[in-house]
N, C-alpha and C positions, 0 to 999 in steps of 0.2 A: 381290376383291369379287364376291359372288354376283350373277349376271345375273338380270334379270326372267325369268319363265317365261310363255310365251304358249301356252296351249292352243288348238289350231287344227284346222281341217279344210280340206284344200286347196281343195275345190270350193265351200265356203261363201262366198257373196258378202260377208257381214259380216266373216268372217275375212280375206278377200282385202284389203279396204280397210284393216283394222287392220295387216296385215303391211306393206302399202305405206307407210303413214305411219311405222311404226317404222323401216323401212329408210331412208326419206328423212330422218327426224329423227336418223339416226345412233345409234339406241338399240341397244346390244348386248343381245341377248336369246336365250334358249334356246327354240326352238320345239318343242313337243310335239304331234305329229300324233296325233289320236285317232280311234277308230272310234266313230261316233255310236251304234251298237248295243251297244257294249261300252266304256262310258266309264270312265276311271280313277277310282278312289275319291277320289283327291286333287282331281280336277276337281270332283266333286260336293261335296266338303268345302269347297272354295274358293267355289263358286257352286252352291248346291243346285238352281237352275233347270236346270242341265245343258246349257246352250247354249254355243256358241262364237261369238266368241273370248272368252277369259278371260285377263287379264294379272295375274299375281301378282308384286307388287313385292318387292324384297329385304327390306323392313321388314315384310312380311306383309300389306300392304294389297292389296285385290283390286279390279280394274276389270273389270266384266263386260258393258259395253256398247261396241259397236264405235266409235261416234262419240266416246265418252269416251276410249277408248284412243287414237284418232287425235289428239285435242286434247291429251292428256297427252304423247304422243310429240313433239309440235311445240311444246309450251309453252316449253321451254328451248332448243330448237335447231330453227329453221325456215329452213333455208338457201334454200329456193325460195319462201318467203313464202306458203305454202299457206293459212295462217290468214287472210290478207287476202282470200281468196276463200271464205269460209265462209258460204254462202247458206243459212240455216236453213230458209227457206220452201221452197226448191227441193228440199232434202234431205228435208224432211218429205213433200213430194208424191211423191217417189220411194219413201220407206220406207213410206208409207201407201197411197194409191190405186194407184200403179204396181205395187208389190210384190203387192198383192192381185190385180190382174188377171194379173200374171205367174204367180203360183201356180196360178190357175184356168185359165190357158191351157196351162201346162206339165203340170199334173197334174189333168186333168179327171175321171178316175176317182176320185181321192182326194177331190175336192171336189164331185163330182156336178155339174159345171159345163158350160156350153156354151163349148167352147174357142174357136171362131171369134168368138163375141161378146166374150170377154175379150181376145182378140188385137186386135180392132178398137178396143176401148177403150184398150188399151195403146198402140196406134199413135197415137191422138189425143193422148195425153200426150207421146209422142215428138215430135209435131208442134210442141209448145211449145218443146222443145229445138232443133228444126230452125230455128225462127224466131230463137231467141236466138243460135245458132251462125252465122247468116247473115252477121253483121257482125264476128265475131271467131273466133279459133282455138279457144278454150276457153270454158267457160260463164261465167267471171267475168273474161275478158280474154284476152290472147294467150298467157299462161303458164298451165301447169296449176296447179290449186289443190285444196284440200280437197274442194270441191264436185265437181269432175271425178272425183276418185278415189273419192268416196263413191258416185257413181252408176254408174261404168263397170262394175263387176262385175254389176250387175243388168241393164243394157242388153245386156251380153254374153250373159247367160243368156237373155234374151228373144230375141236374134238367133239363138242356137244351137238353139232349138226347131225351127225350119224355116229353114235358112240360105238356101235358094233363094227362099223367099217374102220373107224380110227383104231380100235383095239386090235384089228387084224393086220394092220400095216407093220412093215419091218422097220420100225423106229423105236426099239426098246428103250434107248436112253432118253429120248424125248418123252416117252410115256412115263418113265420113272420120274424124270424131272418135273413133269406136269403134276403127277400124283403127289409128289413130295410137297410142292408149293401150295397146292389146293388144300392139303391137310395141315398146313402150317398155322401157327398161332396168329400171325399177323393177317393172313388171308381170312381166317374165320372171324376175327374181330372186325375187319373191314367190311365184311358182308352182312353184318347185323342189320336187321330190317327196321326201318322207321316208316312212320306214316308221312305221306306227302304234306307239305305246308303250302297253302295257297297265297298267303299274304305275309310279307316280311320286308323289313328295310333295315339298313345298317345305319346307326346313329351318326357315324362319321364319314359316310360315303360322299365323295365329291362328285356330284352329278354334272352333266353338261348344262350350260346356261339355259337351254330351252326346256329343260325337264325339271320336274319338282319331285321331291320325296313325298310319299303318302303312306298311310298305314302306320301301325305301331310295332315296335320291336318286341316280339313275343318272348316269353320265358320258355326256353327249350329244355 
């Protein structure tokens, strides 16, 4: 049986969380690492918006939102009960306000932004996580859940902009939580390096009428 195809970019936080959910859900999949500046035609055929991650299922269906990929991966097999910790409001705060401040802190030239101002705003939002983590190991209890995995890649990115500054902040629970997840088995597996693939197509992908498949399905 053909495995699902995951178009991914190793350092993309959205792709990271999708890969972790697929791994924990025991979903066998072929990971296609792409160059964002040289995207395979098959990726654009599957999802014209051209962002990662994109999961192409064996029947040709396409899932091109990371949270949808996570929930799909766990729908039939959720051995760690991640879906029990699916806090949609907390994830929305991460994917909305926190991601906005993160981008403007990390890429001030791109956004013509005041980096220290957005760093301070991001730290305020991390303060809410600090309060929540004061009484438990993870965000929705003592076991890791979908919410933890959905947020970790973004907090990791925020911390990496200036590691010394981050380490000096008074958020010990967030720092503990981040270090724990970055050292976890699933994170290490999800971050395995692969060489980018330029040309790939899915044999069952249902393309829009005006487009055609081209290229051969490689052996990964």
